[in-house]
Every structure is written in C-alpha cells, then in structure tokens.
C-alpha positions as CSV (number, residue, x, y, z in Angstrom):
1,M,-35.0,-61.8,-46.4
2,V,-33.0,-58.5,-46.5
3,Q,-29.9,-59.8,-44.9
4,P,-29.1,-62.8,-47.1
5,I,-30.0,-61.0,-50.2
6,I,-27.5,-58.2,-49.4
7,A,-24.9,-60.7,-48.4
8,G,-25.2,-62.5,-51.7
9,I,-25.1,-59.3,-53.8
10,Q,-22.0,-57.9,-52.0
11,K,-20.0,-61.0,-52.9
12,H,-19.7,-59.4,-56.3
13,V,-20.8,-55.8,-56.1
14,M,-21.8,-53.1,-53.8
15,S,-25.4,-53.1,-52.7
16,I,-27.6,-50.0,-52.5
17,S,-30.8,-50.4,-50.6
18,K,-33.5,-48.5,-52.3
19,H,-36.9,-47.6,-50.7
20,Y,-39.8,-45.5,-51.8
21,I,-41.9,-44.9,-48.6
22,M,-45.6,-45.5,-49.2
23,N,-45.1,-45.9,-53.0
24,S,-44.7,-49.7,-53.4
25,Q,-46.4,-49.8,-56.9
26,E,-45.0,-49.0,-60.3
27,F,-48.3,-48.8,-62.3
28,D,-49.8,-45.3,-62.2
29,R,-47.4,-44.4,-59.2
30,H,-47.3,-40.7,-60.1
31,E,-51.1,-40.5,-59.8
32,V,-51.6,-42.2,-56.4
33,N,-51.9,-40.3,-53.2
34,E,-50.9,-42.3,-50.1
35,V,-51.8,-40.7,-46.8
36,V,-50.3,-42.5,-43.9
37,D,-49.5,-41.2,-40.4
38,E,-45.8,-41.3,-39.3
39,I,-46.1,-44.1,-36.8
40,T,-47.6,-46.5,-39.3
41,A,-45.0,-45.5,-41.9
42,M,-42.1,-46.2,-39.5
43,E,-43.6,-49.5,-38.4
44,L,-44.1,-50.7,-41.9
45,Y,-41.0,-49.2,-43.6
46,G,-38.5,-48.8,-40.8
47,P,-37.6,-52.5,-40.2
48,P,-36.4,-53.2,-43.7
49,F,-34.1,-50.2,-43.5
50,A,-32.8,-51.4,-40.0
51,A,-32.2,-54.9,-41.4
52,A,-30.4,-53.6,-44.5
53,A,-28.1,-51.5,-42.2
54,A,-27.5,-54.5,-39.9
55,A,-26.5,-56.6,-43.0
56,G,-23.9,-53.9,-44.0
57,T,-25.4,-52.6,-47.2
58,S,-23.1,-50.1,-48.9
59,G,-25.6,-47.2,-49.1
60,F,-29.2,-46.1,-49.2
61,M,-31.4,-44.4,-51.8
62,C,-34.3,-42.7,-49.8
63,S,-37.4,-41.0,-51.0
64,C,-40.1,-39.7,-48.9
65,E,-42.7,-37.0,-49.0
66,L,-44.4,-36.2,-45.8
C-alpha cells in the first residue's frame, strides 16, 4: 500500500514518510514501554521504509529509541 499512496500524494505535494518505531498507538503513547529486539524491529518496520524509498518519497521523519 505504501507505493500507490506515495505516488498519489506526490502528484500534488511532496510526501514525507513518517514512522515511529515500536510506537504505533496514539492513546497513552508516552506511558507505554515497548521492548523489542533489533531483529524483530527491523523485520516489522524495515519493509515499509524500503517500500517508501523505492516509491521515491521526498523525505523521511524517523524516531527510534533503542
């Protein structure tokens, strides 16, 4: 789903792909402590970044606390 979304957005404006590793909820997000090993984190969150890069996103906003 990443590539068609980015292509559609970039018809009119620049797309910036945002991602909060291991923080996929908004409710009470500052109180949650997610503990995930690096391999699992990259298997789950790496592919969307790769797909966004392949689709030609204009930039990335990254956040990760390991």
